N, CA, C and O atoms as a MOPAC input file, in Angstrom:
PM7 MOZYME 1SCF
protein

 N     89.66200 1    23.90600 1   151.59300 1
 C     89.09500 1    24.70800 1   150.51800 1
 C     89.68500 1    24.21100 1   149.20100 1
 O     90.89500 1    24.01500 1   149.09000 1
 N     88.83300 1    24.01000 1   148.21800 1
 C     89.28600 1    23.54500 1   146.91400 1
 C     90.05500 1    24.61500 1   146.15900 1
 O     89.98200 1    25.80100 1   146.48000 1
 N     90.79100 1    24.17500 1   145.15100 1
 C     91.62700 1    25.08000 1   144.36600 1
 C     90.79600 1    26.20200 1   143.73300 1
 O     91.17900 1    27.37000 1   143.80300 1
 N     89.67500 1    25.85700 1   143.12300 1
 C     88.85600 1    26.86100 1   142.42600 1
 C     88.32700 1    27.91800 1   143.40000 1
 O     88.33900 1    29.10700 1   143.08300 1
 N     87.86400 1    27.49700 1   144.57900 1
 C     87.36700 1    28.46500 1   145.56600 1
 C     88.48800 1    29.38500 1   146.03000 1
 O     88.28400 1    30.58100 1   146.23800 1
 N     89.67100 1    28.81000 1   146.18700 1
 C     90.82800 1    29.61200 1   146.58800 1
 C     91.14400 1    30.65800 1   145.51900 1
 O     91.47400 1    31.80100 1   145.83900 1
 N     91.04300 1    30.26200 1   144.25300 1
 C     91.32700 1    31.19500 1   143.15700 1
 C     90.30700 1    32.33000 1   143.12000 1
 O     90.65700 1    33.47500 1   142.83500 1
 N     89.06000 1    32.01400 1   143.40600 1
 C     88.03000 1    33.06100 1   143.44400 1
 C     88.35700 1    34.10500 1   144.50400 1
 O     88.18300 1    35.30200 1   144.27200 1
 N     88.82600 1    33.66300 1   145.65700 1
 C     89.21700 1    34.61000 1   146.71300 1
 C     90.42700 1    35.42200 1   146.27800 1
 O     90.49100 1    36.62400 1   146.53500 1
 N     91.37600 1    34.78500 1   145.62900 1
 C     92.57300 1    35.48300 1   145.16800 1
 C     92.22800 1    36.57200 1   144.15600 1
 O     92.84500 1    37.63700 1   144.15100 1
 N     91.24400 1    36.30700 1   143.30200 1
 C     90.87200 1    37.27700 1   142.26100 1
 C     90.50300 1    38.63300 1   142.85900 1
 O     90.69900 1    39.66500 1   142.21700 1
 N     89.97600 1    38.64000 1   144.07000 1
 C     89.52100 1    39.87900 1   144.70000 1
 C     90.64100 1    40.64400 1   145.39500 1
 O     90.43200 1    41.76300 1   145.86400 1
 N     91.82000 1    40.05000 1   145.46300 1
 C     92.95500 1    40.68200 1   146.13800 1
 C     93.82700 1    41.42700 1   145.12800 1
 O     93.75600 1    41.15900 1   143.92900 1
 N     94.65500 1    42.36700 1   145.61300 1
 C     95.57200 1    43.05900 1   144.69400 1
 C     96.46400 1    42.06200 1   143.95800 1
 O     97.01600 1    41.14400 1   144.56400 1
 N     96.59900 1    42.25100 1   142.65000 1
 C     97.40300 1    41.33700 1   141.83500 1
 C     96.76800 1    39.97100 1   141.67300 1
 O     97.44300 1    39.00400 1   141.32000 1
 N     95.48600 1    39.88900 1   141.92600 1
 C     94.78900 1    38.60500 1   141.94300 1
 C     94.85600 1    37.82700 1   140.64600 1
 O     95.07200 1    36.61600 1   140.67000 1
 N     94.67700 1    38.48500 1   139.52000 1
 C     94.67700 1    37.76700 1   138.24200 1
 C     96.05200 1    37.15100 1   137.98900 1
 O     96.14500 1    36.01000 1   137.53500 1
 N     97.11400 1    37.89400 1   138.27800 1
 C     98.45900 1    37.33700 1   138.09900 1
 C     98.66800 1    36.11100 1   138.97400 1
 O     99.22800 1    35.11000 1   138.52600 1
 N     98.22200 1    36.19000 1   140.21100 1
 C     98.36200 1    35.04900 1   141.12700 1
 C     97.58600 1    33.84500 1   140.61300 1
 O     98.07500 1    32.71700 1   140.66200 1
 N     96.38300 1    34.08700 1   140.12300 1
 C     95.55800 1    32.99200 1   139.60900 1
 C     96.20700 1    32.37100 1   138.37400 1
 O     96.25600 1    31.14700 1   138.25300 1
 N     96.70200 1    33.19800 1   137.46100 1
 C     97.35500 1    32.66900 1   136.25800 1
 C     98.60200 1    31.87000 1   136.61300 1
 O     98.86200 1    30.82600 1   136.01500 1
 N     99.37000 1    32.35000 1   137.57600 1
 C    100.55900 1    31.62900 1   138.04100 1
 C    100.17300 1    30.26500 1   138.60600 1
 O    100.77200 1    29.24200 1   138.27600 1
 N     99.16600 1    30.28000 1   139.45900 1
 C     98.70400 1    29.04000 1   140.07300 1
 C     98.11900 1    28.09400 1   139.03200 1
 O     98.32900 1    26.88300 1   139.09600 1
 N     97.38800 1    28.65000 1   138.07700 1
 C     96.79300 1    27.81800 1   137.02400 1
 C     97.87400 1    27.15100 1   136.18300 1
 O     97.73800 1    25.99000 1   135.79700 1
 N     98.95100 1    27.88800 1   135.90100 1
 C    100.05400 1    27.30700 1   135.12500 1
 C    100.69100 1    26.15600 1   135.89800 1
 O    100.98700 1    25.11000 1   135.32000 1
 N    100.90200 1    26.34100 1   137.19900 1
 C    101.46900 1    25.26900 1   138.02500 1
 C    100.50100 1    24.09500 1   138.11500 1
 O    100.91700 1    22.93800 1   138.06400 1
 N     99.23100 1    24.38800 1   138.24600 1
 C     98.19300 1    23.35900 1   138.30400 1
 C     98.21000 1    22.53100 1   137.02100 1
 O     98.10100 1    21.30600 1   137.05800 1
 N     98.34900 1    23.21200 1   135.89800 1
 C     98.36700 1    22.54600 1   134.58200 1
 C     99.56500 1    21.61900 1   134.45100 1
 O     99.42900 1    20.50500 1   133.94500 1
 N    100.72900 1    22.05700 1   134.89700 1
 C    101.94700 1    21.24200 1   134.80200 1
 C    101.82500 1    19.99200 1   135.67100 1
 O    102.32900 1    18.93000 1   135.30400 1
 N    101.16600 1    20.11200 1   136.80800 1
 C    101.05100 1    19.00200 1   137.75300 1
 C     99.99300 1    17.97700 1   137.34800 1
 O     99.89900 1    16.92100 1   137.97400 1
 N     99.21700 1    18.25400 1   136.34400 1
 C     98.11500 1    17.36000 1   135.94700 1
 C     98.30600 1    16.85500 1   134.52100 1
 O     98.89700 1    17.52700 1   133.67500 1
 N     97.79900 1    15.67300 1   134.28300 1
 C     97.72100 1    15.15500 1   132.92300 1
 C     96.28800 1    15.38400 1   132.45700 1
 O     95.33800 1    14.87400 1   133.05000 1
 N     96.15200 1    16.15400 1   131.39300 1
 C     94.82200 1    16.50600 1   130.90100 1
 C     94.54000 1    15.80900 1   129.58300 1
 O     95.44400 1    15.55600 1   128.78600 1
 N     93.27300 1    15.50700 1   129.37100 1
 C     92.85800 1    14.97900 1   128.07200 1
 C     92.91800 1    16.12200 1   127.06200 1
 O     93.08900 1    17.28200 1   127.43500 1
 N     92.77900 1    15.79200 1   125.81200 1
 C     92.79600 1    16.82200 1   124.76900 1
 C     91.68200 1    17.85000 1   125.00300 1
 O     91.89800 1    19.05400 1   124.86500 1
 N     90.49400 1    17.36100 1   125.35800 1
 C     89.36200 1    18.25000 1   125.61600 1
 C     89.64200 1    19.14000 1   126.82700 1
 O     89.37900 1    20.34200 1   126.78900 1
 N     90.17300 1    18.55300 1   127.89900 1
 C     90.49100 1    19.33000 1   129.09200 1
 C     91.56300 1    20.37800 1   128.80200 1
 O     91.48400 1    21.50700 1   129.28600 1
 N     92.56500 1    19.99600 1   128.01100 1
 C     93.62900 1    20.94200 1   127.65800 1
 C     93.05300 1    22.11300 1   126.86800 1
 O     93.42000 1    23.26700 1   127.08900 1
 N     92.14900 1    21.80300 1   125.94700 1
 C     91.52100 1    22.85300 1   125.14700 1
 C     90.71700 1    23.80500 1   126.04500 1
 O     90.77400 1    25.02400 1   125.87700 1
 N     89.97400 1    23.24100 1   126.98900 1
 C     89.18900 1    24.06200 1   127.91900 1
 C     90.10300 1    24.89900 1   128.81200 1
 O     89.82700 1    26.07100 1   129.06700 1
 N     91.19200 1    24.29000 1   129.28400 1
 C     92.15700 1    25.01400 1   130.10800 1
 C     92.74700 1    26.18700 1   129.32800 1
 O     92.78600 1    27.31300 1   129.82400 1
 N     93.20400 1    25.91900 1   128.11000 1
 C     93.82200 1    26.96300 1   127.28900 1
 C     92.85300 1    28.11400 1   127.03600 1
 O     93.24100 1    29.28200 1   127.05400 1
 N     91.59700 1    27.77100 1   126.80100 1
 C     90.58100 1    28.79600 1   126.55000 1
 C     90.36100 1    29.66000 1   127.79800 1
 O     90.29200 1    30.88500 1   127.70300 1
 N     90.25200 1    29.02000 1   128.96200 1
 C     90.04800 1    29.75300 1   130.21500 1
 C     91.27100 1    30.60300 1   130.56200 1
 O     91.13400 1    31.74300 1   131.00600 1
 N     92.45800 1    30.04900 1   130.35900 1
 C     93.69400 1    30.77700 1   130.65400 1
 C     93.80300 1    32.01700 1   129.76500 1
 O     94.12700 1    33.10500 1   130.23900 1
 N     93.52900 1    31.83900 1   128.47800 1
 C     93.58800 1    32.96200 1   127.53400 1
 C     92.54200 1    34.02000 1   127.88400 1
 O     92.80200 1    35.21800 1   127.76800 1
 N     91.37500 1    33.58100 1   128.30600 1
 C     90.31800 1    34.51600 1   128.69800 1
 C     90.81000 1    35.42600 1   129.82300 1
 O     90.67600 1    36.64700 1   129.74400 1
 N     91.37700 1    34.83000 1   130.86300 1
 C     91.87700 1    35.61600 1   131.99300 1
 C     93.03200 1    36.52200 1   131.57500 1
 O     93.06400 1    37.70100 1   131.92700 1
 N     93.97000 1    35.97000 1   130.83000 1
 C     95.14300 1    36.74300 1   130.41600 1
 C     94.73500 1    37.94100 1   129.55600 1
 O     95.25600 1    39.04200 1   129.73400 1
 N     93.80500 1    37.72500 1   128.62800 1
 C     93.39000 1    38.79400 1   127.71100 1
 C     92.53100 1    39.86900 1   128.37300 1
 O     92.37400 1    40.96200 1   127.82800 1
 N     91.98200 1    39.56600 1   129.53000 1
 C     91.08800 1    40.51900 1   130.20000 1
 C     91.63600 1    41.01700 1   131.53100 1
 O     90.89200 1    41.55500 1   132.35100 1
 N     92.91700 1    40.84000 1   131.74200 1
 C     93.53600 1    41.24900 1   133.01000 1
 C     93.25800 1    42.71500 1   133.33800 1
 O     93.03200 1    43.06400 1   134.49600 1
 N     93.27600 1    43.55700 1   132.33300 1
 C     93.05000 1    44.98100 1   132.55700 1
 C     91.66100 1    45.31300 1   133.06500 1
 O     91.43100 1    46.39700 1   133.60000 1
 N     90.74000 1    44.38600 1   132.90100 1
 C     89.35700 1    44.60600 1   133.33900 1
 C     89.05900 1    43.90300 1   134.65700 1
 O     87.91900 1    43.92000 1   135.12300 1
 N     90.07000 1    43.28700 1   135.26100 1
 C     89.82600 1    42.46400 1   136.44800 1
 C     90.58600 1    42.95300 1   137.67400 1
 O     91.05700 1    42.14400 1   138.47400 1
 N     90.70700 1    44.24600 1   137.82800 1
 C     91.38400 1    44.79800 1   138.99700 1
 C     90.35000 1    44.97500 1   140.10600 1
 O     90.01200 1    46.09400 1   140.49200 1
 N     89.86100 1    43.84700 1   140.60500 1
 C     88.75600 1    43.86100 1   141.55800 1
 C     89.10700 1    44.54700 1   142.87300 1
 O     88.24600 1    45.16700 1   143.49600 1
 N     90.36100 1    44.44200 1   143.29900 1
 C     90.76200 1    45.11000 1   144.54500 1
 C     90.59900 1    46.62800 1   144.40300 1
 O     90.10900 1    47.28900 1   145.31800 1
 N     91.00700 1    47.17200 1   143.26300 1
 C     90.85400 1    48.62100 1   143.03100 1
 C     89.37600 1    48.98800 1   142.91500 1
 O     88.93900 1    49.99600 1   143.47000 1
 N     88.60700 1    48.16800 1   142.19300 1
 C     87.17600 1    48.44800 1   142.05100 1
 C     86.51300 1    48.51800 1   143.42500 1
 O     85.70400 1    49.40600 1   143.69100 1
 N     86.86400 1    47.57600 1   144.28400 1
 C     86.27800 1    47.54900 1   145.62600 1
 C     86.70100 1    48.79500 1   146.41300 1
 O     85.89200 1    49.39100 1   147.12500 1
 N     87.96600 1    49.17900 1   146.27900 1
 C     88.50900 1    50.33700 1   146.99500 1
 C     87.76500 1    51.62500 1   146.63200 1
 O     87.53900 1    52.47400 1   147.49500 1
 N     87.38400 1    51.77300 1   145.36100 1
 C     86.70100 1    53.00200 1   144.93500 1
 C     85.17600 1    52.87700 1   144.97000 1
 O     84.46200 1    53.78900 1   144.55300 1
 N     84.68200 1    51.73900 1   145.47200 1
 C     83.24700 1    51.59600 1   145.68500 1
 C     82.43800 1    51.08400 1   144.51100 1
 O     81.21400 1    51.22200 1   144.49800 1
 N     83.10200 1    50.49100 1   143.51700 1
 C     82.36800 1    49.92200 1   142.38500 1
 C     81.78500 1    48.57900 1   142.82400 1
 O     82.52900 1    47.72100 1   143.29900 1
 N     80.47900 1    48.37600 1   142.68000 1
 C     79.89300 1    47.09200 1   143.08000 1
 C     80.40100 1    45.95900 1   142.18800 1
 O     80.47500 1    46.10300 1   140.96800 1
 N     80.74800 1    44.83300 1   142.81200 1
 C     81.31500 1    43.71600 1   142.06500 1
 C     80.28600 1    42.64700 1   141.71900 1
 O     80.48200 1    41.90200 1   140.75900 1
 N     79.22100 1    42.55500 1   142.45800 1
 C     78.22900 1    41.52200 1   142.20100 1
 C     77.18600 1    41.97000 1   141.19300 1
 O     77.21000 1    43.10100 1   140.70700 1
 N     76.28100 1    41.07100 1   140.89400 1
 C     75.23700 1    41.37600 1   139.91600 1
 C     74.00000 1    41.99800 1   140.56200 1
 O     73.06700 1    42.38800 1   139.86000 1
 N     73.98300 1    42.09400 1   141.88100 1
 C     72.80400 1    42.59200 1   142.58800 1
 C     72.38400 1    43.98900 1   142.17800 1
 O     71.19300 1    44.25900 1   142.02000 1
 N     73.34900 1    44.88100 1   142.00500 1
 C     73.03200 1    46.26200 1   141.62300 1
 C     72.40200 1    46.28900 1   140.23600 1
 O     71.42700 1    47.00400 1   140.00100 1
 N     72.96300 1    45.50600 1   139.32200 1
 C     72.43400 1    45.45100 1   137.95700 1
 C     71.03500 1    44.85000 1   137.94300 1
 O     70.14500 1    45.35000 1   137.25600 1
 N     70.84500 1    43.77400 1   138.70300 1
 C     69.52600 1    43.13900 1   138.75300 1
 C     68.48400 1    44.08600 1   139.34500 1
 O     67.35400 1    44.14700 1   138.86100 1
 N     68.85500 1    44.81400 1   140.37700 1
 C     67.92400 1    45.77200 1   140.98200 1
 C     67.59300 1    46.89600 1   140.00200 1
 O     66.44900 1    47.34400 1   139.92600 1
 N     68.59500 1    47.34600 1   139.25600 1
 C     68.35400 1    48.40300 1   138.26300 1
 C     67.40700 1    47.91200 1   137.17700 1
 O     66.52100 1    48.64900 1   136.74500 1
 N     67.59000 1    46.67600 1   136.73700 1
 C     66.68600 1    46.11700 1   135.71800 1
 C     65.25500 1    46.08300 1   136.23900 1
 O     64.31500 1    46.41000 1   135.51600 1
 N     65.10000 1    45.68700 1   137.48600 1
 C     63.75800 1    45.63900 1   138.06100 1
 C     63.15800 1    47.04200 1   138.13400 1
 O     61.99700 1    47.24800 1   137.78200 1
 N     63.95800 1    48.00200 1   138.59300 1
 C     63.46700 1    49.37000 1   138.75500 1
 C     63.17300 1    50.02800 1   137.41600 1
 O     62.11900 1    50.63900 1   137.24100 1
 N     64.09100 1    49.90800 1   136.47600 1
 C     63.95600 1    50.62000 1   135.20500 1
 C     62.99300 1    49.90600 1   134.26400 1
 O     62.10600 1    50.53900 1   133.69200 1
 N     63.15500 1    48.60800 1   134.09800 1
 C     62.39100 1    47.88200 1   133.08300 1
 C     61.09900 1    47.28300 1   133.62000 1
 O     60.00600 1    47.66500 1   133.20100 1
 N     61.22900 1    46.35500 1   134.53800 1
 C     60.09700 1    45.54100 1   134.96000 1
 C     58.96400 1    46.37100 1   135.53300 1
 O     57.80500 1    46.16800 1   135.17100 1
 N     59.28400 1    47.30700 1   136.42700 1
 C     58.22700 1    48.07600 1   137.08100 1
 C     57.44500 1    48.94100 1   136.10600 1
 O     56.31400 1    49.32500 1   136.40500 1
 N     58.01000 1    49.25500 1   134.95700 1
 C     57.31000 1    50.12300 1   134.00800 1
 C     56.76500 1    49.35900 1   132.81100 1
 O     55.64200 1    49.61400 1   132.37400 1
 N     57.54000 1    48.43200 1   132.27800 1
 C     57.16000 1    47.80300 1   131.01200 1
 C     56.33100 1    46.53400 1   131.17100 1
 O     55.71600 1    46.07900 1   130.20600 1
 N     56.30200 1    45.96100 1   132.35800 1
 C     55.59700 1    44.69400 1   132.51900 1
 C     54.33500 1    44.81500 1   133.36200 1
 O     53.92400 1    43.85900 1   134.01900 1
 N     53.73300 1    45.97600 1   133.33900 1
 C     52.48100 1    46.13500 1   134.06400 1
 C     51.37700 1    45.37900 1   133.33900 1
 O     51.47400 1    45.12500 1   132.13900 1
 N     50.35300 1    45.03000 1   134.05200 1
 C     49.26900 1    44.21800 1   133.51800 1
 C     48.67800 1    44.80300 1   132.23700 1
 O     48.31200 1    45.97700 1   132.18600 1
 N     48.59200 1    43.97800 1   131.22200 1
 C     47.95700 1    44.35600 1   129.96700 1
 C     48.79700 1    45.19800 1   129.02600 1
 O     48.32000 1    45.57700 1   127.95600 1
 N     50.02400 1    45.50000 1   129.39000 1
 C     50.84700 1    46.36800 1   128.53500 1
 C     51.51600 1    45.58000 1   127.42300 1
 O     51.98400 1    44.45900 1   127.62200 1
 N     51.54900 1    46.18400 1   126.26700 1
 C     52.25500 1    45.63600 1   125.10400 1
 C     53.08300 1    46.76600 1   124.52500 1
 O     52.61800 1    47.90400 1   124.46400 1
 N     54.29500 1    46.47500 1   124.10200 1
 C     55.19300 1    47.50900 1   123.61500 1
 C     55.84400 1    47.09300 1   122.31200 1
 O     56.18600 1    45.92700 1   122.11500 1
 N     56.01100 1    48.06200 1   121.42500 1
 C     56.91000 1    47.84300 1   120.29700 1
 C     58.31500 1    48.11700 1   120.82700 1
 O     58.47700 1    48.75400 1   121.86800 1
 N     59.30900 1    47.64300 1   120.12300 1
 C     60.68800 1    47.87800 1   120.55200 1
 C     60.97900 1    49.38100 1   120.61100 1
 O     61.60200 1    49.86600 1   121.55500 1
 N     60.52200 1    50.10200 1   119.59600 1
 C     60.77000 1    51.54300 1   119.53300 1
 C     60.05200 1    52.27800 1   120.66600 1
 O     60.63500 1    53.14900 1   121.31200 1
 N     58.79500 1    51.92800 1   120.90500 1
 C     58.03000 1    52.57500 1   121.97500 1
 C     58.62500 1    52.30400 1   123.34600 1
 O     58.70800 1    53.20200 1   124.18400 1
 N     59.04000 1    51.05600 1   123.57200 1
 C     59.66300 1    50.70500 1   124.85000 1
 C     60.95900 1    51.47900 1   125.04200 1
 O     61.25700 1    51.92100 1   126.15200 1
 N     61.73100 1    51.64700 1   123.97200 1
 C     63.00000 1    52.37300 1   124.08000 1
 C     62.77100 1    53.82800 1   124.47400 1
 O     63.51300 1    54.37600 1   125.29000 1
 N     61.75000 1    54.45100 1   123.90000 1
 C     61.43800 1    55.84300 1   124.25300 1
 C     61.08400 1    55.93600 1   125.73500 1
 O     61.58600 1    56.81000 1   126.44200 1
 N     60.22500 1    55.04400 1   126.20200 1
 C     59.82000 1    55.05700 1   127.61000 1
 C     61.02100 1    54.81100 1   128.51600 1
 O     61.17100 1    55.47500 1   129.54100 1
 N     61.88100 1    53.85300 1   128.14300 1
 C     63.06100 1    53.56300 1   128.96400 1
 C     64.01800 1    54.74900 1   129.01200 1
 O     64.57700 1    55.05400 1   130.06600 1
 N     64.20800 1    55.41200 1   127.88500 1
 C     65.07000 1    56.60100 1   127.87900 1
 C     64.54300 1    57.65300 1   128.85200 1
 O     65.30100 1    58.21500 1   129.64200 1
 N     63.24100 1    57.91300 1   128.78700 1
 C     62.63700 1    58.90100 1   129.68000 1
 C     62.72600 1    58.45700 1   131.14000 1
 O     62.99200 1    59.26600 1   132.02900 1
 N     62.50400 1    57.17900 1   131.37300 1
 C     62.54500 1    56.64900 1   132.74600 1
 C     63.94800 1    56.76200 1   133.35100 1
 O     64.09700 1    57.12300 1   134.51800 1
 N     64.96400 1    56.45600 1   132.56000 1
 C     66.34600 1    56.56600 1   133.04400 1
 C     66.67700 1    58.02100 1   133.37500 1
 O     67.32300 1    58.29900 1   134.38600 1
 N     66.24100 1    58.93600 1   132.53600 1
 C     66.47300 1    60.36500 1   132.80200 1
 C     65.79200 1    60.76700 1   134.11200 1
 O     66.38500 1    61.46300 1   134.93600 1
 N     64.55900 1    60.33200 1   134.29800 1
 C     63.81300 1    60.66900 1   135.51600 1
 C     64.46900 1    60.05800 1   136.75400 1
 O     64.71100 1    60.75400 1   137.73900 1
 N     64.75500 1    58.74900 1   136.70100 1
 C     65.31800 1    58.06200 1   137.86400 1
 C     66.73900 1    58.51500 1   138.18500 1
 O     67.19300 1    58.37300 1   139.32000 1
 N     67.43200 1    59.05100 1   137.20700 1
 C     68.79600 1    59.54900 1   137.43100 1
 C     68.80100 1    60.92100 1   138.08800 1
 O     69.85000 1    61.41000 1   138.50800 1
 N     67.63300 1    61.53800 1   138.17700 1
 C     67.54100 1    62.83600 1   138.82600 1
 C     67.99300 1    64.00400 1   137.96500 1
 O     68.31700 1    65.07200 1   138.48500 1
 N     68.01800 1    63.80800 1   136.64900 1
 C     68.48300 1    64.88300 1   135.76500 1
 C     67.38200 1    65.36400 1   134.82200 1
 O     67.66500 1    65.97900 1   133.79400 1
 N     66.14000 1    65.08700 1   135.16900 1
 C     65.01500 1    65.43700 1   134.29800 1
 C     65.00500 1    66.93100 1   133.96600 1
 O     64.90100 1    67.30100 1   132.79600 1
 N     65.11100 1    67.78600 1   134.97500 1
 C     65.03400 1    69.23400 1   134.74100 1
 C     66.15000 1    69.71300 1   133.81800 1
 O     65.91900 1    70.54800 1   132.94400 1
 N     67.35000 1    69.19200 1   134.00800 1
 C     68.49100 1    69.59100 1   133.17100 1
 C     68.25700 1    69.16000 1   131.72400 1
 O     68.41700 1    69.95800 1   130.80100 1
 N     67.87900 1    67.89900 1   131.53300 1
 C     67.67000 1    67.37700 1   130.17500 1
 C     66.50200 1    68.08700 1   129.50600 1
 O     66.59300 1    68.47400 1   128.34100 1
 N     65.40800 1    68.25800 1   130.23600 1
 C     64.23600 1    68.91700 1   129.67100 1
 C     64.57100 1    70.35300 1   129.27100 1
 O     64.13600 1    70.82600 1   128.22100 1
 N     65.34000 1    71.03800 1   130.10400 1
 C     65.77500 1    72.40000 1   129.77700 1
 C     66.60400 1    72.44300 1   128.50700 1
 O     66.44500 1    73.34700 1   127.68700 1
 N     67.48700 1    71.47100 1   128.34100 1
 C     68.31500 1    71.42000 1   127.12900 1
 C     67.47800 1    71.12600 1   125.88900 1
 O     67.71500 1    71.68900 1   124.82100 1
 N     66.50100 1    70.24300 1   126.04200 1
 C     65.62000 1    69.92800 1   124.90900 1
 C     64.84800 1    71.17300 1   124.50100 1
 O     64.75500 1    71.48600 1   123.31400 1
 N     64.30000 1    71.87800 1   125.46800 1
 C     63.55000 1    73.09800 1   125.15500 1
 C     64.44800 1    74.15800 1   124.52800 1
 O     64.04300 1    74.83800 1   123.58600 1
 N     65.66100 1    74.30100 1   125.04700 1
 C     66.58900 1    75.30800 1   124.51400 1
 C     66.99800 1    74.98100 1   123.08400 1
 O     67.26600 1    75.88900 1   122.29700 1
 N     67.05000 1    73.70400 1   122.73800 1
 C     67.48100 1    73.29600 1   121.39800 1
 C     66.37400 1    73.42200 1   120.36300 1
 O     66.64600 1    73.46000 1   119.16400 1
 N     65.13600 1    73.48700 1   120.81400 1
 C     64.00600 1    73.58600 1   119.88200 1
 C     63.81700 1    75.02200 1   119.43300 1
 O     63.96000 1    75.95100 1   120.22800 1
 N     63.49900 1    75.20500 1   118.16700 1
 C     63.19600 1    76.57100 1   117.72100 1
 C     61.91800 1    77.05100 1   118.40800 1
 O     60.93900 1    76.31300 1   118.52300 1
 N     61.95200 1    78.27700 1   118.85000 1
 C     60.79700 1    78.83700 1   119.54500 1
 C     59.77200 1    79.31500 1   118.52100 1
 O     60.12600 1    80.00100 1   117.56200 1
 N     58.51300 1    78.95800 1   118.71700 1
 C     57.48800 1    79.38500 1   117.76300 1
 C     57.27200 1    80.89900 1   117.83700 1
 O     57.37200 1    81.51200 1   118.90000 1
 N     56.97900 1    81.46100 1   116.70200 1
 C     56.65600 1    82.88800 1   116.64200 1
 C     55.15800 1    83.00700 1   116.83500 1
 O     54.37800 1    82.45500 1   116.05900 1
 N     54.76600 1    83.71100 1   117.84800 1
 C     53.35300 1    83.84800 1   118.16800 1
 C     52.80200 1    85.08000 1   117.46100 1
 O     53.25700 1    86.20200 1   117.68200 1
 N     51.82900 1    84.84600 1   116.62000 1
 C     51.18000 1    85.95800 1   115.91500 1
 C     49.71800 1    85.97500 1   116.31700 1
 O     49.14000 1    84.95400 1   116.68900 1
 N     49.16200 1    87.10900 1   116.23700 1
 C     47.74800 1    87.18000 1   116.54600 1
 C     47.44100 1    88.37700 1   117.41200 1
 O     48.16400 1    89.37300 1   117.41200 1
 N     46.39100 1    88.26400 1   118.12400 1
 C     45.86700 1    89.36200 1   118.92600 1
 C     46.73900 1    89.59200 1   120.15600 1
 O     47.09200 1    88.64400 1   120.85700 1
 N     47.07500 1    90.81600 1   120.41000 1
 C     47.79500 1    91.19200 1   121.62300 1
 C     46.76100 1    91.76600 1   122.57500 1
 O     45.99200 1    92.65500 1   122.21000 1
 N     46.74800 1    91.26100 1   123.77700 1
 C     45.75700 1    91.71300 1   124.75900 1
 C     45.97700 1    93.17700 1   125.09700 1
 O     47.09100 1    93.60500 1   125.40000 1
 N     44.90800 1    93.92000 1   125.04000 1
 C     45.01900 1    95.33900 1   125.38200 1
 C     44.85200 1    95.53800 1   126.88200 1
 O     45.30300 1    96.54100 1   127.43500 1
 N     44.21100 1    94.59200 1   127.53100 1
 C     44.03000 1    94.67600 1   128.97900 1
 C     44.42500 1    93.33600 1   129.59300 1
 O     44.21800 1    92.29400 1   128.97200 1
 N     44.99700 1    93.34100 1   130.81500 1
 C     45.42400 1    92.09200 1   131.45500 1
 C     44.29200 1    91.08800 1   131.63000 1
 O     44.54700 1    89.88500 1   131.58700 1
 N     43.07300 1    91.52300 1   131.82100 1
 C     41.96000 1    90.60400 1   132.03300 1
 C     41.62400 1    89.78000 1   130.80400 1
 O     41.06000 1    88.69200 1   130.92500 1
 N     41.95800 1    90.27500 1   129.63400 1
 C     41.63300 1    89.54700 1   128.40500 1
 C     42.29300 1    88.17400 1   128.38900 1
 O     41.70100 1    87.21300 1   127.89700 1
 N     43.51800 1    88.06700 1   128.92300 1
 C     44.20800 1    86.77800 1   128.92700 1
 C     43.50200 1    85.78200 1   129.82800 1
 O     43.41800 1    84.60100 1   129.49200 1
 N     43.00300 1    86.22700 1   130.94600 1
 C     42.27400 1    85.33900 1   131.84900 1
 C     41.03500 1    84.77400 1   131.19200 1
 O     40.69200 1    83.61200 1   131.40900 1
 N     40.36000 1    85.58100 1   130.39300 1
 C     39.16900 1    85.12600 1   129.68500 1
 C     39.54700 1    84.09600 1   128.63100 1
 O     38.82900 1    83.11600 1   128.43100 1
 N     40.66300 1    84.31200 1   127.96000 1
 C     41.08300 1    83.40500 1   126.89700 1
 C     41.45600 1    82.03500 1   127.44400 1
 O     41.21900 1    81.02200 1   126.78500 1
 N     42.03200 1    81.99000 1   128.63100 1
 C     42.47500 1    80.71800 1   129.19300 1
 C     41.28600 1    79.97200 1   129.72100 1
 O     41.43200 1    78.86700 1   130.24200 1

């Protein structure tokens, strides 16, 4: 197994980023790099070091956070593609955003809660006019 593949496996283990950075430092000392290679190495090393707090993949896996892009890609297909790319549809950015907001609320299963809050926040209209004297009058009006 090559060094890079080994590092990818290490990243998923507890303390993985530290192990990878340690190994990368040893790898760097053992190699003579060109100026361009050194610059690329330094950039990659700094990237990992600066983002260590976001790379606790072992913990993410333990609590059930998906690590691959599959969940995100499936969500994009479900939320965006299935609604916005139907045959003949054209959208403005603003119109698409409104539809996406509504779609996310619906697909998240919180439509009733959100709709209830929207209705509660709106001022209720004052109804003026004829008051039905008999219950049947309303049926005729509808």
